[in-house]
PLY file of the C-alpha trace (Angstrom):
ply
format ascii 1.0
element vertex 283
property float x
property float y
property float z
element edge 282
property int vertex1
property int vertex2
end_header
0.00 0.00 0.00
1.28 3.45 -0.92
1.05 6.21 1.70
0.68 9.51 -0.16
0.50 13.02 1.21
2.02 16.50 1.15
4.00 18.94 3.25
1.15 20.60 5.12
0.92 23.82 7.11
1.32 24.08 10.89
-0.41 27.46 10.96
-2.09 27.93 14.32
0.03 25.18 15.91
1.63 21.84 15.06
-1.57 20.11 16.15
-3.24 21.37 12.97
-0.88 19.47 10.66
-2.75 16.12 10.84
-6.06 17.93 10.36
-4.70 19.71 7.29
-3.41 16.41 5.92
-6.75 14.72 6.47
-8.54 17.57 4.67
-6.63 16.88 1.43
-7.11 13.11 1.53
-3.55 12.32 2.56
-2.49 9.03 4.11
0.95 10.45 4.99
2.25 13.96 5.56
5.28 16.16 6.13
5.48 19.26 8.31
7.79 21.67 10.09
7.87 21.53 13.89
8.38 25.33 14.04
8.91 28.21 11.62
11.39 27.02 9.02
12.75 30.53 8.46
13.69 31.35 12.06
16.49 30.05 14.24
14.56 30.22 17.49
10.99 29.34 18.39
8.94 29.08 21.56
8.96 25.60 23.10
6.05 23.34 22.23
3.35 23.53 24.88
2.01 20.46 26.62
-1.39 21.30 25.13
-0.03 21.38 21.54
1.89 18.15 22.04
-1.16 16.38 23.44
-3.44 17.74 20.69
-0.99 16.73 17.96
-0.79 13.17 19.24
-4.57 12.96 19.65
-5.26 14.36 16.18
-2.80 11.91 14.60
-4.42 8.99 16.41
-7.93 10.15 15.53
-7.05 10.56 11.84
-5.09 7.28 11.74
-1.62 8.69 11.05
1.12 6.28 12.08
4.46 8.00 12.89
6.10 5.86 10.19
4.26 7.94 7.58
5.00 11.37 9.03
8.18 13.01 7.71
8.95 16.29 9.51
11.50 18.62 7.92
13.99 20.85 9.71
14.62 24.56 9.16
16.19 25.60 5.86
18.63 27.78 7.82
20.52 24.81 9.25
23.85 23.93 7.61
25.51 20.94 9.27
28.81 21.53 7.46
29.01 25.29 7.91
32.67 26.23 7.43
32.64 28.84 10.23
32.68 27.79 13.89
29.83 30.05 14.98
27.64 29.08 12.03
28.25 25.38 12.66
27.47 25.67 16.38
24.27 27.62 15.67
23.20 24.99 13.13
23.94 22.10 15.47
21.99 23.64 18.34
19.02 24.28 16.05
19.22 20.72 14.70
19.26 19.34 18.24
16.20 21.43 19.09
14.38 20.03 16.04
15.20 16.47 17.17
13.84 17.17 20.64
10.63 18.58 19.19
10.20 15.39 17.17
10.76 13.36 20.33
8.08 15.34 22.15
5.59 14.79 19.32
6.25 11.05 19.17
7.76 11.21 15.68
10.37 8.84 14.29
12.19 10.89 11.64
13.70 14.28 10.94
14.27 14.99 7.25
17.01 17.52 6.40
19.20 18.86 3.63
22.79 17.74 4.31
24.48 21.13 3.91
26.66 23.44 1.83
30.42 23.93 1.97
30.08 27.55 0.71
33.19 26.98 -1.42
35.34 27.08 1.70
36.19 23.39 2.14
36.35 20.16 0.16
33.34 17.95 -0.41
35.01 15.18 1.58
35.56 17.45 4.59
31.95 18.65 4.29
30.58 15.11 4.37
32.72 14.25 7.40
31.47 17.36 9.21
27.83 16.51 8.44
28.31 13.01 9.88
30.02 14.50 12.93
27.04 16.85 13.41
24.59 13.96 13.13
26.53 11.79 15.59
26.70 14.72 18.04
22.91 15.08 17.83
22.09 11.38 18.05
24.19 11.07 21.20
21.91 13.57 22.96
18.56 12.24 21.77
16.57 9.04 21.56
14.73 7.08 18.87
14.40 9.81 16.19
16.34 9.02 12.99
18.21 11.54 10.84
16.83 11.27 7.28
19.20 12.82 4.74
17.56 14.32 1.66
19.46 14.15 -1.62
19.98 17.52 -3.29
20.03 18.75 -6.87
23.61 19.94 -6.35
22.77 23.59 -6.79
25.50 26.01 -5.73
27.79 24.49 -3.11
25.27 21.94 -1.82
26.56 18.43 -1.17
24.44 15.28 -1.22
23.61 15.31 -4.92
25.15 11.92 -5.68
24.51 8.59 -3.98
28.18 8.30 -3.05
27.83 11.41 -0.84
24.90 9.86 1.02
26.77 6.59 1.45
29.85 8.37 2.79
27.80 10.21 5.42
26.00 7.02 6.48
29.28 5.10 6.69
30.47 7.59 9.33
27.32 7.36 11.50
27.81 5.38 14.71
24.21 4.18 15.15
23.06 3.19 11.67
19.60 2.27 12.98
19.01 6.01 13.34
19.92 7.24 9.87
18.10 7.09 6.54
17.54 8.79 3.20
14.71 10.66 1.52
14.95 10.82 -2.27
13.40 13.82 -4.00
12.36 13.05 -7.58
13.12 16.58 -8.83
16.50 16.65 -7.09
17.41 13.19 -8.35
16.59 14.09 -11.96
18.26 17.51 -11.78
21.38 15.89 -10.32
21.68 13.80 -13.47
19.98 10.50 -12.64
17.65 9.37 -15.42
14.45 8.36 -13.65
12.26 9.35 -16.60
12.80 6.31 -18.80
11.93 2.79 -17.66
15.51 1.57 -18.02
16.98 4.69 -16.41
14.59 4.46 -13.47
15.53 0.84 -12.84
19.24 1.56 -13.17
18.91 4.45 -10.71
17.13 2.34 -8.08
19.66 -0.44 -8.52
22.52 2.04 -8.17
20.96 3.45 -5.01
20.59 -0.05 -3.58
24.18 -0.95 -4.45
25.77 2.29 -3.20
23.52 3.24 -0.27
21.04 0.40 0.30
17.26 0.42 -0.15
16.95 -0.47 3.53
17.95 3.15 4.25
15.16 4.63 2.10
12.66 6.19 4.54
10.66 8.45 2.22
10.29 10.05 -1.21
9.42 13.62 -2.13
7.22 13.61 -5.23
7.96 16.63 -7.42
8.04 17.14 -11.14
10.89 19.34 -12.38
10.90 22.65 -14.23
14.46 21.98 -15.43
16.19 19.45 -17.64
18.11 16.42 -16.30
21.57 17.25 -15.04
20.79 20.97 -14.73
21.73 20.90 -11.01
18.88 23.40 -10.47
16.19 22.75 -7.85
12.85 23.94 -9.27
9.74 21.91 -8.42
6.76 21.61 -10.77
3.27 20.13 -10.45
2.95 16.41 -11.15
2.84 15.78 -14.91
3.50 19.41 -15.83
7.29 19.30 -15.83
10.14 17.55 -17.61
9.64 14.28 -15.71
6.07 13.68 -16.88
3.27 11.45 -15.59
4.83 8.12 -16.53
7.63 8.58 -13.99
5.12 8.91 -11.16
3.01 6.01 -12.41
6.18 3.89 -12.28
6.84 4.99 -8.68
3.25 4.29 -7.65
3.52 0.74 -8.99
6.98 -0.06 -7.59
6.57 -2.66 -4.84
9.96 -1.69 -3.39
8.46 1.63 -2.33
5.68 0.28 -0.13
5.41 1.38 3.50
7.29 4.68 3.23
5.77 8.19 3.09
5.46 9.63 -0.43
5.24 13.40 -0.01
4.23 16.12 -2.47
6.12 19.41 -2.35
4.71 20.79 -5.60
4.37 24.60 -5.68
0.57 25.03 -5.88
-0.86 23.55 -2.69
-4.43 24.10 -3.93
-3.79 21.23 -6.35
-2.67 18.75 -3.69
-6.07 17.03 -3.25
-6.25 16.53 -7.02
-2.65 15.31 -7.21
-3.18 12.87 -4.35
-6.23 11.44 -6.11
-4.24 11.19 -9.35
-1.35 9.37 -7.66
-3.70 6.99 -5.87
-5.41 6.17 -9.16
-2.05 5.19 -10.65
-1.80 2.31 -8.21
-5.11 0.91 -9.41
-5.47 1.23 -13.20
-4.10 2.90 -16.28
-5.16 6.50 -16.81
0 1
1 2
2 3
3 4
4 5
5 6
6 7
7 8
8 9
9 10
10 11
11 12
12 13
13 14
14 15
15 16
16 17
17 18
18 19
19 20
20 21
21 22
22 23
23 24
24 25
25 26
26 27
27 28
28 29
29 30
30 31
31 32
32 33
33 34
34 35
35 36
36 37
37 38
38 39
39 40
40 41
41 42
42 43
43 44
44 45
45 46
46 47
47 48
48 49
49 50
50 51
51 52
52 53
53 54
54 55
55 56
56 57
57 58
58 59
59 60
60 61
61 62
62 63
63 64
64 65
65 66
66 67
67 68
68 69
69 70
70 71
71 72
72 73
73 74
74 75
75 76
76 77
77 78
78 79
79 80
80 81
81 82
82 83
83 84
84 85
85 86
86 87
87 88
88 89
89 90
90 91
91 92
92 93
93 94
94 95
95 96
96 97
97 98
98 99
99 100
100 101
101 102
102 103
103 104
104 105
105 106
106 107
107 108
108 109
109 110
110 111
111 112
112 113
113 114
114 115
115 116
116 117
117 118
118 119
119 120
120 121
121 122
122 123
123 124
124 125
125 126
126 127
127 128
128 129
129 130
130 131
131 132
132 133
133 134
134 135
135 136
136 137
137 138
138 139
139 140
140 141
141 142
142 143
143 144
144 145
145 146
146 147
147 148
148 149
149 150
150 151
151 152
152 153
153 154
154 155
155 156
156 157
157 158
158 159
159 160
160 161
161 162
162 163
163 164
164 165
165 166
166 167
167 168
168 169
169 170
170 171
171 172
172 173
173 174
174 175
175 176
176 177
177 178
178 179
179 180
180 181
181 182
182 183
183 184
184 185
185 186
186 187
187 188
188 189
189 190
190 191
191 192
192 193
193 194
194 195
195 196
196 197
197 198
198 199
199 200
200 201
201 202
202 203
203 204
204 205
205 206
206 207
207 208
208 209
209 210
210 211
211 212
212 213
213 214
214 215
215 216
216 217
217 218
218 219
219 220
220 221
221 222
222 223
223 224
224 225
225 226
226 227
227 228
228 229
229 230
230 231
231 232
232 233
233 234
234 235
235 236
236 237
237 238
238 239
239 240
240 241
241 242
242 243
243 244
244 245
245 246
246 247
247 248
248 249
249 250
250 251
251 252
252 253
253 254
254 255
255 256
256 257
257 258
258 259
259 260
260 261
261 262
262 263
263 264
264 265
265 266
266 267
267 268
268 269
269 270
270 271
271 272
272 273
273 274
274 275
275 276
276 277
277 278
278 279
279 280
280 281
281 282
């Protein structure tokens, strides 16, 4: 069974996220645990925590299909000491919020070297940051999202993800989220049947499918290998509908959250219905 949803709003409190997901027909969802554009946020209240857990239970959302995302400000390989410390403290806070909410994952972008260090040093620093955080928390797993490779971002090739994971002490608490737009823009051909299969096999060989904890479903405004991260609505970009039909029918991708991050959230109910229909019959 495929669990399909979107990155929903927490406006008015985190407890509204499961209600917003339910309203669009989602069977999975992503969310922020605080404002994603601010370093600091007020602590979660006991009332919000309780309401979030109750709303998830009432709507039938298992924590395995909830994929929270950290703040976009965090850079776990920041080349400057102050920037790295600020990022690590914010990352730790995000983990603790996930713990409070009873969540199992925290999805994050690995980081950017800002052209001030080598890729290898960046990857080592990211792993060091993850290990530092895991040592101070319980249960929640760090889920690394692959990037398109725009600018100085690392994590655009499977080898980067594997190198980070190799350096993690507790491998039961690390995973990967693949973004379809990022994967395609990074140069992996997931559009053709043969390219899609080769990409999944390469991921399994280099990283391991056992580490795959979620997928972000986004069409792409840009061509393959552009290294530019620009999401498009499902079927309206360069990836096309057939790519998503293939994903919806891939038995290897059962039991992980499949999350829309397409730009027009008013279309999410329609896109969820479309994706669900792909698991049942030809369009």
